[in-house]
N, C-alpha and C positions, 0 to 999 in steps of 0.2 A: 261735302264740307262737314266737319264735326260741329254739331250744334252746341249752343250755350247750354250749360247744365241749368241755368235759371229757367229757361223756357221748356226744357224736357222733363226736368226733375230727376234725371238720371243720365250718367254719361255712357259713352259706347263701352268704355273699359269696365264700367260697373256691370254692364250686361254680360259682356264676352268673358271677363275673368271668372265669372261664376261657373262657366263651363269648362275652364281650363283650356282656353283657345288662344291662338295667335292669329294676327292678320299680316299678310304680306302684300304690299303693294308693288305691282309688276311695271317694269319699265316699258313706256311706249305702248301699253295696252290698257283699255278701259275696264279692267277686272282687278279683283283682289282674291286671294286664296285664304281659306280658313283651315287650320290644322290643330290637332289636339297636342296640348303640352303633356298630359298625363293620361295614360290609358285607362285609369278608373273614371275618367270623365265621360266615357262612352255608355251612359245609362240608356237602357232601351226605351224609356218613356221619360218625357219631360214633366209628367204629372197628369192628373185627371183632365181630360179634355184638351190637353195641350200638344199632343202628337209627340214625335220623337225630339230628342235633344237638339239634333242638328236642325229640324224644322223650327223649333222655337228660336234657335240662335239666328237662323237666316231671316226669320221674321223680325227680330230685333234689329239685325243689320239693316234690312230694308227700311225700317222706320228712321233710322239714323242717317243712312246714305241713300238719297234720292237721286243724286247725280255725282257719282264718284269717278274721277278721272285722275288720280295722282300720277305724277310724272318724276322720273329721275332718281327714285330712292325706294328702298325696301325697309320694312319695320317688322321686327320679330322679336321674341323673348330671347334674352342672352343666354348662353349655356350656363351661367352662374345661378340665375334666378329669374322667375317670371315677372318679378317686380322691376328688374333692370331690363330695359328694352335695348335693342341693338338697331341703330338707324344708319343704313349704308347708302351712301350716295354714288351712283354710278360713275364711272370714269368720264363719260361724255358730258354729264352735268357739271363735274368738277372743271373740266377743260373749258367749257363754256363760260363758267364763272370766272376763271382766271382771265380769259381773253376779254370779258366784259369789264373787268375792274383793273386792267393792266395800266390805265392812265393814272391810277392813284396809287402812289407808293404808300407805305404803312404811315410815313410821316404825315401825309395828307389827312389820314384818319385821326391821327394824334391831335393835329392842329384844328381840324374842322369836325367837330363831333356829329354834325348832321350827315356827314359822309358815311357814318357807321350805319345809320338807318337807310342810306341809299344802297349800300351794298347788300343789306338785308333784303330789301325789296327786289334787287336783282336776282338774289338766289330764289327768293320765293316765286318770282315770275317764271324763272327757268323751271320750277317745279309746278307749274300750272296753278299757282296760289293755293296749293294744298299743304305746304310745309308749315306756314304760319299758324294756322288753326290746330294743326297736329301738335305743334310745340306747346301753344298755349294750353291745350287740354292736358297733354301728358305731364308737363311740368307742375301743374297744380292739382293733379290727380293723386289723392293720398295713397291710393293702392300702387301706384308706379312712382312717378316723380324722379325717375333716374333714367338716363340714356347713355350708352356708349356710341359715340358718333364716329363713323368710319368714311372719310372721304377717299374713295378709290383714286389712286395716282398721286396723291400727296403723301409721300413716304421718305423724303430725303431732306436733309437739313439744308440743302441748297435752295429749297422751295420755302424756307422758313417765313418769309414775308407773305406768301400766299397762304400759308397755314394760318398765320395771325389774321389775315383778312377773312378767311372762310369762317374761322371760329367766331370772329366778330360778327359776321353776317348771321350766323345761327343764333347767337345770343340775342342780337338786336331785333330778331323777329318777334321775340316775346318779352324783351326787357330792355334795360339800359345799365351798362357796366359802369360801376362807381370808380371814382378816383382812387388809385392805389398809391398810398403814401410811400411805400418801400421803394417804388420805381419812379413816381412822379407822373405816371401815365394812367390811362384807363385799364391797362393790363401790366403785368409784370413778367419778365423772362429772367430765369435764374438757373444756375448750374450746380449740380451735385457732383462732387469729385471724390476721390479715395481718401483724401485728407481734408478736414475741415476745422476751422477755428472760429466759426461764427457763434452767435449769441442765442440761437434757438435750434430746434431739432430740424428745422426746415431742410437744410443742406447736410445734415449728418447721416452717411450712408449706412453706418454699421449697427444701427439700432432701430428698432420699430418706432415709427411715428404714431403715437397712440390716437384712437378714435377721437374725433373732435368736429366742432362746428366751425366755420370761418366767421369773421366779423365780430368776434365777441368783444373786442376792444376798440371798436368804432362806434359813432353815433348814427350812421346811416343803416337802413335795413339791408341786410344781406340775404336775399331771397334765393338766389341760385349761386352755385360755384361751378366754374368751368375749368378743367385741368387738362391740359394738352402735352403730349409728348413731342418735342421738336426734334431730338437727337438722342442716340445713346450709342456708347462704345464700350466693348468689354463688360457687358452687363449680364449679371445673373441675379435672379431675385428681384426685390424692390417692387412687387406687384402693388396695386392699389388695394386698400382694405375699406369695406363699406359695410354699414349696418343700417338697415331700415328701422326707425324708431319702434314701429309696431311689432317688429320681430324680436325685440329685446325682452327676454324673459322676465327681468327684474324692473320693468318700466312701472308697473303699478306700485311697486314697493318705494321706489324713489320719487315718483310723482306725487305721491300722497304724503310724503314726509313733511313735517313742519318747516324744514329748511328749504324745500323746493321753491317757495315763493319769497324767500328773504333776499333783498338786494345784497349783492356781493361785489367786491371791487375787483376790476379787471385792468391790468397794466401791462404794456407791451415793452419788450427790450428795445434798446436804441436803434437797432437796424430796422425797425418798423416805421421809424420817423413819425411817431405818434407821441405828442408832448404832455397829454394829460390822461388821467384815468377815467373810466366810465363805471357806472353802477347799474346792475340789472340782475335779476334772478337767473338761476339756471333753467327753469321751466317757465313756460307760458302756455297759452292756448291759441288755436287757429280760429278761423272765422266760424267753425262749427263746433267749438268748444273742446277740440280734441288736444292732447299734449303736443307741444313743440318744445325744442331745446336749443339753448345757446351756451356751449360749454367748450372749454379747452383747458386741459390739466396744466399747461405751461403758464398760463397767464392770469389764472384765478388767484387772488391773494386772500385766503382765509383770515378772518379777524381773530379767531379763537380756536380752542381746542375742539370744541363741537364741530365747527364748520370744517376744519382741517380733516378731521378723521371721517366725517360723512362724505367729503369730496374723495378721499382715498378709497372708500368702500365703493362709491359710485364708479370710479375709474377701473377698479379692479373687476367689478361686475361687468362693465363694458368690454374689457379686454378678454374676459373668459367666456363671452357669449358665443355659443355654438352657431348662431345665425349669421355671424360675421362672414362677409364674402371676401375672397381673393380674386382680383380681377386683372389680368394682364392688359396692358394698353399698348398697341403697337405704335411705332413712330408715325406721327401724322394724325393720329386718332385722339379723341378727347372724351372725358367724362363730363356730363352735364347733369347736376343733381339739385334737388330742392334742398336748400341748406337748413331748412327747419325741421324735417323729419328724416333726412339722411345724415349720418356721421360718416367721416372719411378719415383715413389714415395711410400709412404706407409700411410695408413689410421691410425688412432689413435686406441689404445687398451682400453678396458675396464679395469679399475684398479682392481688389485687382489694382496694381499700381497705376494703370491708365484708365481706370474706371471713369466714365463721364456720362451724364445724363443732363440734357437741357430741357426745361419745362417752361410752360407759359400758363398763366392763370388769369381769370377774370372773374369778378365778383360784382353782383349788381342786384337790381330790384325789378320785380315784374311791373309791366306797364299795362296789361290787359286784364288779367284776373288776379286776385290776391290769395294768398295763403293766411296771413296774419289776421287776427281779429281787428287790430288797431294799427295799420300800417303808417309809418312816420312820413312817407314820401308823397302821400296823396293830399 
């Protein structure tokens, strides 16, 4: 089990990432494998008196893992970045989850919020109670905080209800999804088509949706964002765009600007079903004093010349950042990111008269470990 950072002073990922490694948890066996992300991580010595790099890492792992027996999933770095992890559930685990939760339609989870935590427990139990601590650790780890989740065997729109239940289970292992005013539920499903007349860029396929954070115009903390692909037809392009705040070359320039801490007005269009404006700055700090961000170009309402031009420069810097990732997400899979230090967006689609993509999102707060210095929900 992954220990609490408060008791160890350092997380597993702090130790392992320094050596450019990944862990893979193997199905039905009590072992994990270690592999190198970068060839230049293979230093012959770990330092004076420390032995080889691999010996140092294995000693660190043995300190953190005294009784490791994960089940039903693998975890490794994604092809796009070692910051973004890939969590893959094997087909047997997914099938067992579907069977164990078959008695509850999605409507039951909508009406009885306690069932969202019950399906989370079922999934964690199927993974020998190794899933929850991993999610708690990873989602609040500043060095990662982002996961592509791939449930094997969930890949068809006919399984949409099971997709919603599975994503709900993962989210509620480490948090609670907020009420989504756009849908009137704890999640929202929406469709992107070739022609759109909506009042925001959310459903518009032929332009880039710029990098942003979610929850900028609501009063609840939005610690995490989950974005699942339920279906797509005649689709080319439209990959997810991600940027980790610490990889933004101009972070220091904008974070230290006098406008970074000024309260600004944020107002949502009618489709969001939010009736009043909120006020907050673009930047804040996490529990350890590091920068966090709450920004979206569509909904911020600058009050004057200075604010408007500073915000334009900020947006231009984000969009031109070379560290921006382009991440394809298959049907049935979803992104799960820490909303305070990951920004997300979407690339444009190639036009097609029958283009269709259905998505599901959940946004919520952490219940086990916090990112923000002053969370509002505790």
